[in-house]
C-alpha positions, 0 to 999 in steps of 0.5 A: 540519909535523912530523907524522911519528913515528919508531917505529924506531929508538925516538925521541920526536922528530917529523919533517917529511915533506920530506927524510925519505928524501933524507937517506939519501944512497943514491947514496953507500952503495955500496962502490967498484966496487959498486952499491946496488939498492933497491926501493919499493912502496905497499900496503894492509894486506892487501898489494894494490899494484894491482887489476884495473880492471873496464873496461880489464883493466889492473892499476892502483894503487888511488886509495884507497892512492895519495897525494901524501905517499907520492909525495913520498918516491917522488920523494926516492928517485928523486932519489938514483938514478943509474939507475931500473929499470923494465919494458916494462909501464910504457911500454905503460901510458904509451902508453895514458895509464894510467901514474901519471906520467912517470918522476921526478924531477918537474919541477913547482915542488914538487920543485924542491928535489930538482932542486937537490939533484941538481945540488949532488951532481953528479948528472945532471939526471935518472936514466937508465932501464933497461928490463927486457924479454924480449919487447921489446914497447915502444911507441917513442912512449913511449920518446921521452918520455924524451929528457932522459936515457939509456935502456938496454934489457936483454933476453935472448939469445933476444930478437927481433933485428929488434926489437933493430935497431929500438931501436938505430936509435932510438939506444937501447942494448940490452944482453944480460943473460941467456940465456932471460930477464934474470938479476939478477946479469948485470943488476947486473954490466952496471949496474956496468960502466956506472959506476952506483952507485945503482939504484932499482927501480920495476917490478912483482913479476916483476922484484922476484922476479928481483932477490931470487932473484939476491940483488942487491936491497939495500934495500926501502922499503914504504909501508903505507896503513892500509886494507883493499881485498880483491878477488880480482884483485890484485898484491902486492909479490912473486908466484910462487916464490922460491928461498928466503925473503928475510930482512929487517932493519928499518932504520927505521919511521915513522908518518905521522899526517897527518889524515885520511891514515894510513900507515907508512913502513918501510925494510928491508935484505936480510940475506944471506951472499953477493951 
């Protein structure tokens, strides 16, 4: 069903949702010895990506914005990644049964085309995973669920050595990517040394800010669910301060006209004069 209307670049054509993002071939966009890093969020029009759950106190993606059509594009972006960048918080949620799902690419039949696509492209069955954590407060049992791929922990020089030793005893690589905290430029350099070409960041606003301040984030994908949520305890795609405004250039914009769901899919590149 062609229920996606292309708004930018201007075009009268209507498109199917399936393979809307897969056709970008993000795994081939980086220059030699370089790395393309891209991020993805879904938010309400008033900017909420998560709200605090009254019972658990956890910040969760609201059911009123989460949907299978956006999740399909989330999976397509994952399919193009050599490695996924996430946080220790995801694994703490996973251990509590609060995570949205196990890290993609999904193994259900509806995502079989993505698994086949990765195989045709010569990519590993699943993207590797890099976990950013200064505290190393990561439940081991949650990490064990990713036995089908390589897991790397990136931390700082001030990290607890005993926790590092515990992780390494489990066969998990631990790399130092900063002094007091993980630094964006050192992280990117380490990923390039690991011969990754495409990295998909699916963490929260803190890691987003780290990448933006270091000017190493290349693209931002943002789904805007056309509703308003309000609420005082929430997260947006970027919290805290950044060193200077991050300028964006719109690459593509689509309106999802599927009824009753209404949302906009936007792709931006970050404009800058230096890496």
